[in-house]
C-alpha positions in Angstrom: 24.8 -138.9 39.9 23.2 -136.1 41.9 19.6 -134.8 41.2 18.2 -131.3 41.1 14.6 -131.5 42.2 12.4 -128.7 40.8 9.2 -127.5 42.5 6.3 -125.1 41.9 6.4 -123.1 45.4 3.1 -121.4 44.4 1.3 -124.6 44.3 3.4 -126.6 46.5 3.7 -129.3 43.8 6.9 -131.4 42.8 7.5 -130.9 39.2 10.5 -132.9 37.9 13.9 -134.4 38.9 16.8 -133.3 36.8 20.2 -135.3 36.7 23.0 -132.9 37.4 25.5 -134.5 35.2 28.2 -133.7 37.7 30.0 -135.5 40.6 30.9 -132.2 42.3 28.5 -130.8 44.7 26.2 -127.8 43.7 27.5 -124.5 45.1 24.7 -122.1 43.9 21.6 -122.1 42.2 19.4 -119.6 40.3 16.4 -119.3 37.5 15.4 -117.1 34.9 13.1 -114.6 36.7 11.0 -114.0 33.8 7.4 -114.8 33.3 7.0 -118.2 31.9 10.7 -118.9 31.6 12.1 -122.6 32.6 16.0 -121.9 32.7 17.8 -123.1 35.7 21.6 -122.2 36.3 23.6 -124.5 38.7 27.2 -123.6 39.9 29.3 -126.3 41.0 32.3 -127.2 43.2 34.7 -127.9 40.4 34.0 -124.4 39.0 31.6 -125.7 36.3 28.2 -123.8 35.4 25.5 -125.9 33.9 22.4 -124.4 32.2 19.2 -126.5 32.2 15.9 -126.2 30.4 13.0 -127.7 32.4 10.7 -127.6 29.1 13.1 -130.4 27.5 12.8 -133.9 28.3 14.5 -134.6 31.7 17.3 -136.9 30.1 18.2 -133.9 27.9 17.4 -130.8 29.9 21.0 -129.9 30.3 21.4 -127.2 27.4 24.9 -126.0 28.1 28.0 -126.6 30.4 30.6 -124.0 31.1 33.9 -124.9 32.3 36.3 -121.9 32.4 36.4 -121.3 36.3 39.4 -123.0 37.9 37.5 -123.2 41.6 34.4 -123.4 43.4 31.4 -121.1 42.3 30.5 -118.7 44.8 27.1 -117.3 43.3 25.4 -116.9 40.1 23.0 -115.1 38.7 21.0 -114.2 35.5 20.1 -110.4 36.0 17.0 -108.9 34.6 18.7 -106.2 33.1 21.0 -108.6 30.8 19.0 -110.3 28.0 19.9 -114.2 28.7 23.3 -113.5 30.0 24.5 -115.4 33.1 27.3 -113.9 35.5 29.2 -116.1 37.9 31.9 -115.8 40.3 34.4 -118.1 41.6 36.3 -118.4 44.8 39.5 -117.8 42.9 38.4 -114.3 42.3 37.4 -114.4 38.6 34.1 -113.2 37.3 32.6 -114.1 34.0 29.8 -113.2 32.0 28.3 -115.8 29.8 25.9 -115.6 26.8 23.4 -118.8 26.8 23.9 -119.1 23.1 27.8 -119.3 23.2 30.2 -121.9 24.7 32.6 -119.5 26.2 32.5 -116.4 28.3 31.9 -113.0 26.7 33.6 -110.9 29.3 36.0 -111.6 32.2 36.9 -109.8 35.2 39.1 -110.1 38.2 38.3 -109.5 41.8 41.7 -107.9 42.5 44.9 -107.1 40.3 47.2 -107.4 43.4 47.0 -111.1 43.8 44.3 -111.2 46.7 42.2 -113.3 44.9 40.1 -115.2 47.3 36.4 -114.4 47.1 34.3 -115.6 49.7 31.0 -113.8 49.0 29.5 -112.3 45.7 26.3 -110.6 44.8 24.9 -109.3 41.7 22.3 -106.7 41.6 19.1 -107.6 39.3 18.6 -104.4 37.7 21.7 -101.9 38.1 25.1 -103.0 36.8 26.6 -103.5 40.1 28.7 -106.5 41.7 29.6 -106.7 45.1 32.7 -109.1 46.1 33.7 -109.9 49.8 37.1 -110.8 50.4 38.4 -111.0 53.8 37.6 -108.1 55.8 36.5 -105.9 53.0 33.6 -105.3 50.5 34.3 -103.9 46.9 31.5 -102.8 44.7 32.2 -102.6 41.1 30.4 -102.1 37.7 30.1 -104.5 35.1 33.3 -102.9 33.1 35.3 -104.1 36.6 35.6 -100.3 37.8 35.8 -99.9 41.5 32.9 -97.8 42.8 33.3 -98.4 46.4 35.4 -100.0 48.8 34.2 -100.9 52.4 36.9 -102.1 54.6 37.8 -102.4 58.3 38.5 -99.2 60.1 40.6 -99.2 63.1 40.1 -96.9 66.0 37.3 -95.9 68.4 34.8 -94.5 66.2 35.6 -96.8 63.2 33.1 -99.5 62.1 34.5 -103.1 62.3 33.7 -105.6 59.7 34.6 -109.4 60.3 35.6 -111.8 57.5 32.7 -111.5 55.0 30.5 -114.6 54.6 27.5 -113.3 52.8 26.6 -110.5 50.7 23.3 -109.5 48.7 21.7 -106.6 47.1 18.0 -105.4 47.8 15.9 -106.5 44.7 15.3 -103.0 43.6 17.2 -100.4 45.3 21.1 -99.9 45.7 21.2 -101.0 49.0 23.5 -104.0 50.2 23.3 -106.2 52.9 26.4 -108.0 54.2 27.0 -110.7 56.9 30.4 -111.6 58.7 31.7 -114.5 60.6 31.6 -112.3 63.9 27.7 -112.5 63.6 27.1 -108.8 62.4 25.1 -107.9 59.5 25.6 -104.5 58.1 23.5 -102.6 55.5 24.9 -100.2 53.1 23.4 -97.6 50.9 24.5 -95.3 48.2 
């Protein structure tokens, strides 16, 4: 069984080992960014999402496990604007909103209704209700209701911007600015 190691990066001090209780690899991690909070959320290769509370004894610190995703978790977050909710996105293209007090997701979104459901990158804004999904050579920006707000895609021609297959995307912590990296080694910045 794998172990998650918890460190205090301000003091450069090891705090504890947490058993992951999973045979699948960890694909992403996040924590509650609120002051004094001790929640850690891990996404796994088998599609499960585990919630850990570092204040509880190491043996019992896994306080919840969610297993509605069918494929590997691409990214996971606990946005500041949502009170104790988790958002996760899987490589299958499904996005789930979880309340830490429930065992089932409270909202489900699909990245594409046309069957193109492979998601290679996923980002969640911490303060604005925005999600960004990287699929092949396009980036889709949607709100928490699933409404598409913007589509950034490959443009052919002499003056068109070229986008390679998206491998990483992330929002600026406070502004509505999106950074995207592609497998062709090009990084692009987009703003509203």
